[in-house]
PAZAPA-4460 file (N, C-alpha, C; in steps of 0.05 Angstrom, whole numbers, plus 32768, in hexadecimal, padded with zeros to 4 digits):
% residues 327
    n_x    n_y    n_z   ca_x   ca_y   ca_z    c_x    c_y    c_z   seq   type   mol
   7CD7   8066   7F56   7CE6   806C   7F35   7CF9   8088   7F48     1      M     A
   7CEC   8099   7F55   7CFA   80B2   7F5C   7D0A   80A7   7F6A     2      R     A
   7D02   809D   7F7E   7D20   808B   7F91   7D39   807F   7F7F     3      V     A
   7D33   8071   7F64   7D48   8060   7F5F   7D5A   807A   7F52     4      A     A
   7D43   808C   7F4C   7D53   80A4   7F3B   7D6D   80B5   7F49     5      R     A
   7D5F   80B6   7F68   7D66   80CE   7F76   7D88   80B7   7F7E     6      S     A
   7D85   809A   7F88   7D95   808F   7F89   7DB0   808E   7F7A     7      W     A
   7DA8   8086   7F60   7DBC   8092   7F4D   7DCE   80AD   7F45     8      K     A
   7DB9   80BB   7F50   7DCE   80E3   7F56   7DDC   80E7   7F70     9      Q     A
   7DDC   80CE   7F83   7DEE   80D4   7F9C   7E0C   80D8   7F97    10      L     A
   7E1A   80E6   7F9D   7E37   80EA   7F97   7E42   80DF   7FA2    11      P     A
   7E44   80B8   7F9A   7E55   80A1   7F9E   7E74   80A8   7F9D    12      F     A
   7E77   80BE   7F8C   7E8F   80B9   7F81   7E9F   80C8   7FA0    13      H     A
   7E90   80D8   7FA8   7EA8   80DD   7FC9   7E91   80D7   7FE3    14      W     A
   7E7C   80CB   7FE1   7E76   80CC   7FFA   7E7D   80AD   7FFC    15      L     A
   7E7F   8097   7FED   7E91   807C   7FFA   7EA2   8080   8009    16      I     A
   7EC0   8091   7FFC   7ECF   809C   8003   7ED6   80A0   801E    17      P     A
   7EB8   80B8   8020   7EB6   80C7   8034   7EB5   80AF   8054    18      F     A
   7EA1   80A0   804C   7E9B   808C   8061   7EAD   807F   805E    19      V     A
   7EC0   8067   8052   7ECD   8064   805F   7EE6   806F   8069    20      F     A
   7EED   808B   8062   7F03   8096   8078   7EF6   80A0   808E    21      F     A
   7EDD   809C   809A   7ED0   809E   80B7   7ED8   808E   80BD    22      C     A
   7ECE   806E   80B6   7ED3   8054   80BE   7EF0   8053   80C2    23      I     A
   7F04   805E   80B2   7F24   804D   80B4   7F28   8066   80D3    24      G     A
   7F1D   807C   80D7   7F1B   808D   80EF   7F15   807A   8104    25      L     A
   7F05   8065   8106   7EFC   8054   8121   7F04   803F   811D    26      L     A
   7F17   8034   810A   7F2B   8028   8102   7F4D   802E   8119    27      Y     A
   7F4D   804B   810D   7F6D   8052   8118   7F66   8052   813B    28      I     A
   7F4D   8058   8136   7F53   8062   815F   7F4C   8042   8164    29      Y     A
   7F3F   8031   815E   7F3E   8014   8170   7F55   8004   8169    30      A     A
   7F62   8007   8154   7F78   7FF1   8153   7F94   8005   8152    31      A     A
   7FA7   7FF6   816D   7FBE   8005   8175   7FD3   8003   815F    32      P     A
   7FEA   800B   8164   7FFD   800D   8151   8008   7FF7   8156    33      H     A
   8010   7FEC   813D   8029   7FD4   813D   8014   7FB8   8136    34      F     A
   7FFB   7FC0   8138   7FEF   7FA5   8136   7FE6   7F98   811C    35      E     A
   7FED   7FA9   8107   7FEC   7F9C   80ED   8006   7F8E   80E5    36      A     A
   8004   7F7C   80D3   8017   7F67   80CE   802D   7F81   80C2    37      S     A
   8048   7F7B   80CE   805E   7F7E   80C3   8066   7F9D   80D2    38      D     A
   8051   7FA8   80D7   8055   7FC7   80E1   806A   7FD1   80EB    39      N     A
   8073   7FCD   8102   808B   7FC7   8110   809F   7FCE   80FD    40      E     A
   80A7   7FC1   80E8   80BB   7FBE   80D9   80B9   7FDA   80C6    41      F     A
   809E   7FDD   80C2   8099   7FFB   80AB   80A0   8012   80B6    42      H     A
   809D   8009   80D7   809F   8022   80E5   80C1   8026   80EB    43      V     A
   80CC   8012   80EB   80E3   8011   80EC   80F3   8020   80D9    44      G     A
   80F0   8015   80BB   80FB   802A   80AA   80FD   8040   80B1    45      V     A
   80E0   8047   80B1   80D7   8069   80B0   80F0   8072   80C8    46      I     A
   80EF   8066   80E5   8100   8074   80F7   811E   806D   80F6    47      K     A
   812A   8060   80DF   8142   8058   80D5   814B   8068   80C1    48      W     A
   8134   807C   80AD   8139   808E   80A0   813C   80A7   80B1    49      I     A
   8127   80AA   80C4   812F   80C3   80D8   8149   80C6   80E9    50      F     A
   8152   80A9   80EE   8168   80AA   8105   8183   80BB   80F2    51      D     A
   817E   80A2   80DF   819B   80AC   80CD   819D   80B6   80B3    52      T     A
   8189   80BC   80B0   8180   80D0   808B   818B   80BB   8078    53      G     A
   8189   809C   807A   8189   8090   8066   8180   8079   805E    54      E     A
   817C   806E   804D   8169   8058   804A   817D   8040   8051    55      L     A
   816A   8028   8069   8176   8017   8072   8185   7FFF   805F    56      P     A
   8198   7FF6   8060   81A6   7FE2   804C   81A0   7FCC   8056    57      V     A
   8195   7FB1   8043   8195   7F99   8053   81A6   7F8C   8055    58      Q     A
   81A5   7F78   8070   81C1   7F6C   8083   81C0   7F58   8086    59      T     A
   81CA   7F3A   8095   81C2   7F2A   80A5   81C1   7F35   80C4    60      D     A
   81C1   7F3E   80C4   81C0   7F4D   80DF   819F   7F52   80E5    61      E     A
   818A   7F43   80F8   8177   7F45   80F8   8167   7F53   8115    62      H     A
   8182   7F66   8120   817C   7F76   8132   8171   7F8E   812F    63      D     A
   8170   7F91   8113   8164   7FB2   810C   8149   7FB0   8105    64      Y     A
   8132   7FC7   811E   8112   7FBB   811A   810A   7FC1   80FB    65      L     A
   811B   7FD1   80E7   8110   7FD6   80CD   810C   7FB0   80B9    66      Y     A
   811C   7FA2   80CD   8119   7F83   80C2   8121   7F7D   80A2    67      G     A
   8110   7F6B   8097   810D   7F6B   8079   8106   7F7F   8066    68      H     A
   80F8   7F92   8074   80E9   7FAF   8061   8101   7FB9   805A    69      E     A
   811F   7FB2   8067   812A   7FC3   8054   8134   7FBF   8038    70      A     A
   811F   7FAF   802E   811E   7FA3   8017   810F   7FB7   8003    71      N     A
   80FD   7FC1   8010   80DE   7FCB   8007   80ED   7FF2   7FF2    72      Q     A
   80E3   7FEE   7FE4   80E6   8008   7FD2   80DF   801D   7FE9    73      P     A
   80EB   8042   7FE7   80E7   804B   7FF1   80D3   805C   7FFB    74      P     A
   80C6   805C   7FE1   80B4   807E   7FE0   80A3   8077   7FF0    75      L     A
   8094   806B   8004   807F   806A   801F   8093   8075   8036    76      Y     A
   80A4   8070   803C   80B3   8071   804A   80C6   808A   8049    77      Y     A
   80CF   8096   8036   80D9   80B3   8030   80C2   80C1   803C    78      L     A
   80A7   80B8   8030   8099   80D3   802E   8085   80D2   804F    79      T     A
   8087   80BE   805A   807E   80C3   807B   8092   80C6   808C    80      M     A
   80B0   80C5   808A   80C6   80CF   809D   80C3   80EF   809F    81      A     A
   80C4   80F7   8092   80BD   8119   8094   80A4   811C   80A4    82      P     A
   8096   810A   80A1   807E   8113   80BF   8086   810A   80D5    83      I     A
   8091   80EE   80D9   809E   80DE   80EF   80AE   80FA   80FF    84      Y     A
   80BF   8106   80ED   80D9   8119   80FD   80CC   8130   810B    85      S     A
   80AA   8135   8102   80A0   8150   8104   8093   814B   8127    86      A     A
   80A4   8132   812C   8094   8130   814B   80AF   8128   815F    87      F     A
   80A9   812D   817C   80BB   8128   818F   80B3   8103   818E    88      D     A
   80C7   80F3   8187   80C4   80DB   8187   80D6   80CB   8191    89      T     A
   80E7   80DC   81A7   80FB   80D2   81B5   80EC   80B8   81D0    90      T     A
   80D3   80BC   81CF   80D3   80A2   81E0   80C4   8087   81D2    91      D     A
   80D5   808B   81BB   80CE   806A   81AE   80D1   804E   81BF    92      F     A
   80ED   8054   81C6   80F8   8042   81D7   80E5   8039   81EE    93      S     A
   80D6   804D   81FA   80C7   804A   8215   80AD   803D   8204    94      D     A
   80A0   804C   81F5   808C   8042   81E4   8085   8020   81DC    95      Y     A
   809B   8020   81CA   809E   8001   81B6   80A3   7FF2   81CA    96      F     A
   8092   7FDF   81DA   809E   7FD2   81EF   8092   7FB1   81E8    97      L     A
   80A7   7FA2   81DD   80A0   7F81   81CD   8091   7F77   81E2    98      R     A
   8081   7F6B   81D6   8066   7F58   81EB   8074   7F3B   81E6    99      N     A
   808D   7F2C   81F6   8091   7F0F   81F3   807E   7EF8   81F8   100      P     A
   8065   7F04   81F8   8053   7EE9   81F3   8043   7EE9   81E9   101      L     A
   8043   7EFB   81D0   8033   7EFC   81BD   802F   7EE4   81A5   102      V     A
   8015   7ED7   81A3   8017   7EC2   8190   801D   7EC6   8174   103      L     A
   8034   7EBF   8167   8038   7EC9   8149   8031   7EB1   8137   104      F     A
   801E   7EB7   8126   801D   7EA1   810D   8005   7E8A   8117   105      G     A
   7FF9   7E93   8128   7FD7   7E80   812E   7FBD   7E91   8126   106      H     A
   7FB8   7E9B   8119   7FA0   7EA9   8119   7F87   7E9B   811C   107      P     A
   7F83   7E84   8126   7F73   7E70   812A   7F6B   7E72   8152   108      K     A
   7F8A   7E75   815B   7F84   7E70   8175   7F7D   7E8C   8184   109      R     A
   7F74   7E88   8199   7F72   7EA1   81AE   7F85   7EA5   81C0   110      L     A
   7F8A   7EBB   81CE   7F9D   7EBE   81D9   7FAD   7EDA   81D8   111      G     A
   7FC7   7EDF   81DA   7FD7   7EF6   81D6   7FD7   7EFE   81BF   112      N     A
   7FD0   7F12   81B7   7FCC   7F23   81A1   7FE2   7F33   81A0   113      R     A
   7FE2   7F44   81AA   7FEE   7F66   81B3   800F   7F62   81AB   114      N     A
   8012   7F6F   818C   8030   7F6F   818B   8045   7F78   819A   115      F     A
   8038   7F92   81AF   804B   7F9D   81BB   8033   7FA4   81DB   116      I     A
   8040   7FA9   81F1   8033   7FB9   8206   8031   7FD6   8203   117      F     A
   8013   7FDC   8204   8010   7FF9   8204   8003   8009   821B   118      Y     A
   8013   801C   8220   8017   802B   823D   7FF5   8037   823C   119      R     A
   7FEE   803F   8228   7FCA   8050   8226   7FC8   804C   820E   120      Q     A
   7FBB   8035   8209   7FAC   8032   81F0   7F98   8040   81EB   121      P     A
   7F86   804C   81FE   7F68   8055   8200   7F5D   8067   8216   122      Y     A
   7F5E   807D   8219   7F64   808C   81FD   7F7A   8088   81ED   123      P     A
   7F80   8094   81D6   7F91   808D   81C4   7FAF   80A5   81D0   124      P     A
   7FBA   809D   81D3   7FDD   80B2   81DE   7FE4   80BB   81C7   125      D     A
   7FDC   80D9   81CC   7FE1   80EE   81B1   7FFE   80FB   81BD   126      L     A
   800C   80F1   81C3   802E   80FC   81C0   8041   80EB   81BA   127      A     A
   8055   80FB   81BA   806E   80F0   81AD   806D   80DE   8195   128      G     A
   8074   80C9   8195   8077   80AA   817F   8060   80A8   8177   129      V     A
   803F   80A8   8191   8032   8098   818B   8021   80AF   8178   130      S     A
   8021   80CF   817F   801C   80DC   816B   801A   80D7   8149   131      L     A
   8039   80D9   8154   804C   80E2   8132   8043   80B9   811E   132      A     A
   8040   80A6   812F   802D   8097   8122   800E   8095   811C   133      L     A
   8004   809F   812D   7FE6   80B0   8124   7FE3   80C4   810F   134      Y     A
   7FEF   80D1   8109   7FFA   80E0   80F5   7FFB   80D2   80E1   135      V     A
   800E   80BE   80DE   801C   80AC   80CA   8005   809F   80BA   136      I     A
   7FF8   8090   80D1   7FDA   8081   80CF   7FCD   8090   80C3   137      R     A
   7FC6   80A9   80C7   7FAE   80B2   80B6   7FB6   80B9   809B   138      L     A
   7FC7   80BD   8097   7FD8   80C7   807B   7FCF   80B3   8068   139      L     A
   7FD6   809B   8075   7FDA   807F   8069   7FB9   8071   8062   140      T     A
   7FA9   807E   8078   7F8A   807F   806D   7F82   8090   8054   141      L     A
   7F94   80A4   805B   7F90   80BA   803D   7F8E   80A9   8024   142      G     A
   7FA8   809A   8025   7FA8   8091   800A   7F98   8075   8003   143      M     A
   7F91   8071   801A   7F7A   805B   8010   7F60   8063   8005   144      A     A
   7F5F   8080   800C   7F3F   808A   8004   7F49   808F   7FE5   145      V     A
   7F5C   8098   7FE0   7F62   8097   7FBD   7F5D   807A   7FB3   146      A     A
   7F6C   8065   7FC0   7F5D   804A   7FB4   7F3F   804A   7FB2   147      T     A
   7F30   8052   7FC7   7F1C   8051   7FC7   7F10   8060   7FAF   148      V     A
   7F16   8077   7FB0   7F09   8088   7F98   7F0E   8081   7F77   149      A     A
   7F2C   8077   7F79   7F30   8066   7F5F   7F21   8052   7F5E   150      A     A
   7F1D   8044   7F65   7F0D   8027   7F63   7EEE   8034   7F5C   151      V     A
   7EE3   803F   7F69   7ECB   804D   7F5F   7EC9   8060   7F3B   152      Y     A
   7EE3   806B   7F37   7EE3   8078   7F1F   7EF3   8063   7F0E   153      Q     A
   7EFB   8051   7F10   7F01   803B   7F01   7EEA   8027   7EF7   154      S     A
   7ED3   8026   7F14   7EBB   8017   7F08   7EA3   8026   7EF5   155      A     A
   7EA3   8040   7EFF   7E95   8052   7EE5   7EA6   804F   7ED1   156      R     A
   7EBB   804E   7ECD   7ED1   804F   7EAE   7EC2   8039   7E9F   157      T     A
   7EC8   8021   7EAF   7EB8   800D   7EA5   7E99   8009   7E9B   158      I     A
   7E8F   800D   7EAA   7E6C   8013   7EAA   7E67   802A   7EAA   159      M     A
   7E63   8040   7E9E   7E5E   805C   7EA2   7E3A   8060   7EA9   160      P     A
   7E2E   804C   7EA1   7E15   804D   7EA8   7E08   8041   7EBE   161      G     A
   7E1B   8033   7EC7   7E0F   8024   7EE0   7E20   8026   7EFC   162      H     A
   7E11   803C   7F08   7E12   804E   7F27   7E18   802A   7F36   163      V     A
   7E07   801C   7F38   7E03   8001   7F47   7E20   7FF7   7F48   164      G     A
   7E24   7FF5   7F2D   7E45   7FE7   7F2C   7E58   7FEF   7F3D   165      F     A
   7E55   800B   7F36   7E70   8018   7F42   7E6D   801B   7F64   166      A     A
   7E5A   8015   7F72   7E4E   801B   7F8F   7E5C   8000   7F93   167      V     A
   7E51   7FEE   7F86   7E57   7FD2   7F8C   7E76   7FC8   7F92   168      L     A
   7E82   7FC9   7F7A   7E99   7FCC   7F78   7EAD   7FDB   7F95   169      A     A
   7EA6   7FEF   7F93   7EB2   8005   7FAB   7EA7   7FFD   7FC5   170      T     A
   7E94   7FF2   7FC9   7E8F   7FE1   7FE5   7E9D   7FCC   7FEB   171      S     A
   7EA4   7FBF   7FD7   7EB0   7FAA   7FDD   7ECE   7FA7   7FE0   172      L     A
   7ED6   7FBD   7FD8   7EF3   7FC8   7FE1   7EEF   7FDD   8004   173      V     A
   7EE2   7FF2   7FFC   7EE4   8000   8014   7ED9   7FEF   802F   174      A     A
   7ECC   7FDB   802F   7EBB   7FDD   8046   7EC8   7FB8   8048   175      F     A
   7EDB   7FB7   8041   7EE8   7F9D   804C   7EF4   7FA1   8064   176      N     A
   7EF9   7F91   8076   7F01   7F9B   8094   7F23   7F92   8090   177      P     A
   7F26   7F83   8086   7F48   7F84   8082   7F54   7F99   8072   178      M     A
   7F44   7FA4   805F   7F4D   7FC0   8048   7F4C   7FD7   8061   179      F     A
   7F38   7FD3   806B   7F37   7FEA   8083   7F51   7FEE   8093   180      L     A
   7F4D   7FDC   80A1   7F6D   7FCD   80B0   7F80   7FCD   80AC   181      F     A
   7F89   7FC7   8092   7FA0   7FD0   8083   7FAB   7FE7   807C   182      I     A
   7F8F   7FF6   8077   7F8E   8014   8069   7F98   8028   8084   183      S     A
   7F93   801E   80A0   7F93   8027   80B6   7FB1   802A   80C2   184      T     A
   7FBD   8018   80AF   7FE1   8014   80C2   7FF0   8017   80B6   185      S     A
   800C   801F   80BF   8022   8024   80AD   802C   8014   809F   186      I     A
   8029   800F   807E   8036   8007   806D   8032   8010   8055   187      T     A
   804A   8007   8046   804E   800B   802C   8039   7FFF   801A   188      N     A
   8025   7FF0   801F   800F   7FE1   8018   7FFF   7FEF   8005   189      D     A
   7FF6   8002   801B   7FDE   801D   800F   7FE6   802A   7FFD   190      V     A
   7FFE   8034   7FFF   8006   8043   7FED   8011   8034   7FD0   191      M     A
   8014   8025   7FD0   8012   801C   7FB9   7FFD   8010   7FAF   192      V     A
   7FE8   8008   7FBC   7FCD   8005   7FB3   7FC1   8013   7FA1   193      T     A
   7FC8   8028   7FB6   7FBA   8046   7FB0   7FC0   805A   7F8D   194      A     A
   7FDF   8050   7F8A   7FED   8061   7F79   7FDC   804E   7F60   195      L     A
   7FE4   802A   7F60   7FDB   801A   7F4C   7FBD   8015   7F45   196      S     A
   7FAC   8022   7F55   7F93   8025   7F4D   7F8D   803C   7F44   197      T     A
   7F95   805A   7F4C   7F94   8066   7F39   7FA6   805F   7F23   198      L     A
   7FB9   8053   7F19   7FBE   8051   7F01   7FAF   8042   7EF2   199      A     A
   7FA5   8029   7EFB   7F8D   801A   7EF1   7F73   802B   7EE6   200      A     A
   7F6C   803C   7EEF   7F55   804F   7EF4   7F5F   805F   7ED6   201      W     A
   7F7A   806F   7ED8   7F83   807B   7EC1   7F87   8069   7EA7   202      Q     A
   7F87   804C   7EAE   7F93   803E   7E8F   7F79   803C   7E87   203      M     A
   7F66   8031   7E9A   7F44   8034   7E8F   7F3C   8043   7E81   204      L     A
   7F42   8067   7E88   7F38   8081   7E80   7F46   807B   7E61   205      V     A
   7F5B   8074   7E62   7F77   806B   7E43   7F66   8058   7E32   206      M     A
   7F5C   8048   7E37   7F50   802C   7E23   7F39   803A   7E1F   207      L     A
   7F26   8048   7E2E   7F0A   804D   7E2A   7F17   806A   7E0B   208      R     A
   7F1E   807E   7E0F   7F1A   8095   7E08   7F39   8096   7DF9   209      H     A
   7F49   8088   7DF6   7F6B   808C   7DF0   7F82   809C   7DF7   210      G     A
   7F91   809A   7DED   7FAA   80AD   7DF9   7FA4   80D0   7E00   211      F     A
   7FAC   80D3   7E0B   7FB5   80E8   7E1A   7FD2   80FE   7E22   212      D     A
   7FDE   810C   7E1F   7FF4   8113   7E2C   7FF6   8110   7E49   213      S     A
   7FE1   8120   7E54   7FE0   8121   7E6D   7FE3   810E   7E78   214      R     A
   7FCD   80FD   7E6F   7FC4   80E6   7E83   7FE0   80CB   7E7B   215      R     A
   7FED   80D9   7E6F   8007   80BE   7E68   8017   80C4   7E7D   216      S     A
   801A   80E5   7E83   802D   80EE   7E8C   802A   80DF   7EAA   217      L     A
   800E   80EB   7EB9   7FF7   80DB   7ECC   8006   80C4   7ECF   218      F     A
   7FF7   80B3   7EC0   8000   8099   7EC2   8021   8093   7EC9   219      L     A
   802E   80A2   7EB8   804E   8095   7EBD   8056   809C   7ED8   220      A     A
   804B   80B8   7EE5   8052   80B9   7F01   804B   80A0   7F12   221      I     A
   8031   809D   7F12   801E   8089   7F23   8032   806B   7F1A   222      L     A
   803C   806A   7F00   804B   804C   7EFF   8065   804F   7F12   223      I     A
   8072   8067   7F0E   8090   806F   7F1A   808A   8068   7F37   224      A     A
   8072   8071   7F42   806A   8075   7F60   8066   8064   7F68   225      G     A
   8055   804A   7F5C   8047   8038   7F69   806C   801E   7F6D   226      A     A
   807C   8028   7F56   809A   8009   7F50   80AA   8015   7F76   227      A     A
   80A1   8035   7F76   80B9   8045   7F86   80AA   803A   7FA1   228      L     A
   8092   8032   7FA4   807B   802E   7FC0   8080   8016   7FC1   229      A     A
   8085   7FFD   7FAA   8086   7FDA   7FB9   8087   7FC9   7FA6   230      K     A
   809C   7FC4   7FA5   80A2   7FAF   7F86   808E   7FA6   7F7A   231      L     A
   8072   7F9B   7F8C   805B   7F94   7F70   804F   7FAA   7F61   232      N     A
   8051   7FC4   7F70   804A   7FD9   7F61   805A   7FDA   7F3D   233      G     A
   8070   7FC4   7F40   8077   7FC9   7F23   8062   7FB8   7F0A   234      L     A
   8052   7FA6   7F1A   803F   7F9F   7F0B   8027   7FAA   7EF6   235      V     A
   8028   7FC7   7F00   801F   7FD8   7EF5   8029   7FE6   7ED0   236      T     A
   8044   7FDC   7ED6   804E   7FE3   7EC1   8056   7FD5   7EA6   237      L     A
   804F   7FB5   7EA2   8042   7FAB   7E8D   8025   7FB1   7E85   238      P     A
   8013   7FAC   7E9B   8000   7FB6   7E9D   7FF5   7FC4   7E8D   239      V     A
   7FFF   7FDF   7E8E   7FFB   7FFC   7E7E   8002   7FF8   7E62   240      V     A
   8016   7FEA   7E5F   802D   7FE5   7E4D   8015   7FD6   7E38   241      G     A
   8008   7FC0   7E3D   7FF8   7FB0   7E2F   7FDD   7FC0   7E23   242      L     A
   7FD5   7FD2   7E3E   7FC0   7FE5   7E3E   7FC6   7FF3   7E23   243      A     A
   7FD6   8004   7E22   7FEB   8015   7E0E   7FE5   800D   7DF4   244      G     A
   7FF1   7FF1   7DF5   7FF3   7FDE   7DD8   7FDC   7FDF   7DC8   245      L     A
   7FBF   7FD9   7DDA   7FA4   7FD5   7DD8   7F9B   7FEC   7DCE   246      W     A
   7FA0   8004   7DDB   7F96   8016   7DD6   7FA2   8024   7DB7   247      T     A
   7FBE   8017   7DB6   7FC9   8023   7D9C   7FBD   8013   7D84   248      L     A
   7FB2   7FFC   7D83   7FAA   7FE8   7D77   7F8B   7FF6   7D6D   249      F     A
   7F7B   7FFA   7D86   7F5F   8007   7D7E   7F68   801E   7D6D   250      R     A
   7F6E   8033   7D77   7F75   804D   7D72   7F89   8059   7D5A   251      T     A
   7F99   8045   7D54   7FB4   8044   7D43   7FC3   8066   7D48   252      R     A
   7FC2   806B   7D61   7FC8   8088   7D6C   7FEF   8080   7D79   253      D     A
   7FFC   8083   7D5E   8013   807D   7D64   802D   8093   7D72   254      R     A
   8021   80AB   7D6E   802A   80C3   7D78   8020   80B7   7D9C   255      R     A
   8004   80B3   7DA4   7FFC   80B8   7DC3   800F   80A3   7DCA   256      G     A
   8017   8084   7DBA   8022   8070   7DCA   803A   8075   7DD0   257      F     A
   8047   8089   7DBC   8061   808B   7DC5   806B   809B   7DDB   258      I     A
   8056   80AF   7DDC   8056   80C4   7DEF   8057   80B2   7E0A   259      I     A
   8041   80A1   7E0D   803E   8091   7E1F   805B   8084   7E28   260      L     A
   8065   807E   7E12   8085   8063   7E21   8090   8072   7E22   261      G     A
   8097   808C   7E19   80AB   80A4   7E21   80A5   80AA   7E43   262      I     A
   808F   80B3   7E43   808B   80BF   7E5E   808A   80A7   7E6C   263      A     A
   807E   808D   7E70   8086   807F   7E87   80A7   8079   7E84   264      V     A
   80BB   8073   7E6D   80D4   806F   7E78   80E2   8088   7E77   265      S     A
   80DC   809F   7E7B   80EE   80B0   7E85   80E4   80B6   7E9F   266      V     A
   80D0   80B1   7EAD   80C2   80BA   7EC5   80CF   80A0   7ED9   267      V     A
   80C7   808D   7ED0   80D5   8079   7EDC   80EA   8077   7EE1   268      F     A
   8101   807D   7ECD   811E   807C   7ED4   811E   809C   7EE4   269      L     A
   8115   80B0   7EE6   811F   80C5   7EF1   8114   80BD   7F06   270      A     A
   8103   80AB   7F17   80F2   80A5   7F2E   80FE   808D   7F43   271      A     A
   80FC   8082   7F2F   8105   8060   7F42   8126   805E   7F2F   272      A     A
   8134   8064   7F1A   8150   8062   7F15   8163   805A   7F2A   273      G     A
   8167   8071   7F3A   8175   807A   7F54   8179   805C   7F63   274      W     A
   815A   8056   7F66   8156   803E   7F7B   8160   8022   7F71   275      W     A
   8157   801E   7F58   8163   8010   7F4A   8185   800A   7F4C   276      I     A
   8193   8023   7F44   81A7   8024   7F44   81B5   8019   7F5D   277      A     A
   81A9   8021   7F7D   81AE   8027   7F91   81B3   8002   7F97   278      R     A
   8198   7FEF   7F8D   81A5   7FDC   7F8E   81AB   7FC8   7F84   279      N     A
   81B6   7FD0   7F6F   81CF   7FCC   7F5B   81E7   7FCA   7F70   280      L     A
   81F3   7FE6   7F74   8207   7FE8   7F82   8205   7FD7   7FA2   281      S     A
   81FD   7FD9   7FAA   81F6   7FCD   7FC4   81F1   7FAA   7FC3   282      L     A
   81E1   7FA3   7FB5   81DB   7F88   7FB3   81D7   7F7C   7F98   283      Y     A
   81E1   7F8B   7F88   81ED   7F79   7F6C   81D3   7F72   7F5F   284      G     A
   81BE   7F80   7F65   81A6   7F75   7F5A   8192   7F92   7F55   285      E     A
   817A   7F86   7F45   8167   7FA6   7F41   8157   7FA5   7F59   286      L     A
   8151   7F90   7F64   8132   7F98   7F79   813E   7F95   7F95   287      F     A
   815B   7F7E   7F9A   8163   7F79   7FB7   814A   7F61   7FC2   288      G     A
   813D   7F51   7FA7   812E   7F3E   7FB8   8145   7F25   7FB9   289      T     A
   815C   7F1D   7FAC   8164   7F0B   7FB5   8178   7F09   7FD1   290      K     A
   8182   7F25   7FD5   8188   7F28   7FE5   8174   7F20   8005   291      S     A
   8163   7F34   7FFC   814F   7F2A   8012   814C   7F0E   801F   292      M     A
   8141   7EFC   8008   8142   7EE1   8015   815B   7EDA   8016   293      L     A
   8174   7EDC   8014   8192   7ED3   8023   818C   7ED8   803C   294      D     A
   8186   7EF2   8049   8190   7EFC   805E   8171   7EEF   806F   295      Y     A
   815E   7EE6   8068   814B   7EDF   8073   813A   7EC8   806E   296      Y     A
   8140   7EBB   805C   8142   7EA3   805B   8123   7E9A   8041   297      G     A
   812C   7E7E   8037   811B   7E7E   801D   8101   7E69   802D   298      R     A
   80EA   7E5C   801C   80DF   7E44   802E   80E2   7E2D   801D   299      R     A
   80E5   7E1B   8025   80E8   7DFF   8018   80D2   7DEB   801F   300      S     A
   80C4   7DF0   8006   80AB   7DEC   8007   809D   7DE7   7FEA   301      I     A
   808C   7DCA   7FE5   807E   7DC0   7FCE   806B   7DDA   7FC1   302      A     A
   806B   7DDA   7FB1   805B   7DEC   7FA0   803C   7DE9   7FA8   303      L     A
   8031   7DD3   7FA5   8018   7DCB   7FAE   8010   7DD0   7FC9   304      S     A
   8021   7DCE   7FDA   801F   7DD4   7FFC   801E   7DEF   8000   305      R     A
   8036   7E01   7FEC   8035   7E1C   7FED   801C   7E29   7FEB   306      M     A
   8011   7E1C   7FCA   7FF5   7E2E   7FCA   7FDD   7E2D   7FDE   307      L     A
   7FDF   7E0C   7FEB   7FCA   7E0E   7FFC   7FD1   7E1F   8016   308      T     A
   7FE7   7E1B   801D   7FEA   7E27   803C   7FE5   7E51   8030   309      E     A
   7FED   7E58   8019   7FE6   7E7A   8012   7FC5   7E78   8010   310      E     A
   7FBC   7E60   8003   7F9E   7E60   7FFB   7F95   7E66   8019   311      F     A
   7F9C   7E53   802A   7F8F   7E5B   804A   7F8F   7E6C   8058   312      Q     A
   7FAA   7E7B   804E   7FAF   7E93   8058   7FA3   7EB0   8050   313      S     A
   7FA0   7EAB   802E   7F8C   7EBE   802B   7F6C   7EBC   802B   314      L     A
   7F66   7EA2   8033   7F4E   7E9F   803C   7F40   7EAB   8057   315      R     A
   7F55   7EAE   806E   7F53   7EB0   8088   7F58   7ED8   8081   316      I     A
   7F6F   7EDC   8073   7F73   7EF9   8076   7F60   7F0E   8063   317      S     A
   7F52   7F01   805C   7F46   7F11   8042   7F34   7F23   804C   318      Y     A
   7F21   7F13   8062   7F05   7F23   8066   7F18   7F3C   8087   319      W     A
   7F25   7F25   8091   7F35   7F37   80AF   7F45   7F29   80BA   320      G     A
   7F5A   7F2E   80BB   7F70   7F2C   80D4   7F75   7F3D   80D9   321      L     A
   7F73   7F44   80F2   7F7A   7F60   8102   7F87   7F62   8114   322      L     A
   7FA5   7F4F   810F   7FB9   7F48   812B   7FD3   7F45   8116   323      S     A
   7FE8   7F52   811F   7FFC   7F47   8113   8004   7F28   811B   324      S     A
   8004   7F22   8133   8008   7F0F   813F   7FFD   7EF7   812D   325      S     A
   7FEF   7F02   8128   7FDF   7EE5   8115   7FE4   7EDE   8101   326      A     A
   7FF9   7EF6   80ED   8001   7EEF   80C9   801C   7EE3   80D2   327      S     A
***
């Protein structure tokens, strides 16, 4: 009985995120730069912003390192570009040496996996561009720590009296090898996941306790940030909207609902409106996705076959696909 009571009193709200962070440090040490899927393109966007002071523009010329990631919303890259600029990265061309023999798209085949040739992978090369990339990866891991903490708080909000439920839910996220691997790479996926998970937590609190002006403002900032981190972050907007309608139905708090609506609208337009206006000016569309498909091609495939192949990719990658060449 005492053991069970002591177990429930452990500070899991920070203990699991801390353990996750420590394991993430091991992943950063073990996995060289550029090994996660599309990392070279994400780094390419950051480098382009550093080199030119501007966001990349989508083009049918595929020689630019940023590739198709020029379509991405810019928040992650604008956050990391000042970090990149704080280091001497003049050795980038010497460091980034593509491996022409790498096996792409064959996750089940044994063979040459490394995307680039590494000069000194172990011990880590803590100088020049390599050091800059390690710092960016460390900050990205910090965003993933926020995700883990938000999952725990969300589970506690759903079932306040069941610590085991929160521990299980959080552990399923935190100790998934693929989540750890991606969380220690350079990608905007980690930022949008963190912001969306935090938004989900605050939404659940709203559903349980009703509207609150400060929480509504915080939700508005999280929604705008998620949308400006990656396009799928826009999903938070209708989900929170539906949660707001349900809270209105349950509490009859019209004032709280109106404040939520105004906060989300104003913050979203202030934070992301310029990026949408830029897309309209450059590509004649809200998000630039059609232009990206025009430049990089569409898949001509039957729906049934696409679902089968995508499920196969999901099955393989859910637990751990720890190589860019296999994606």
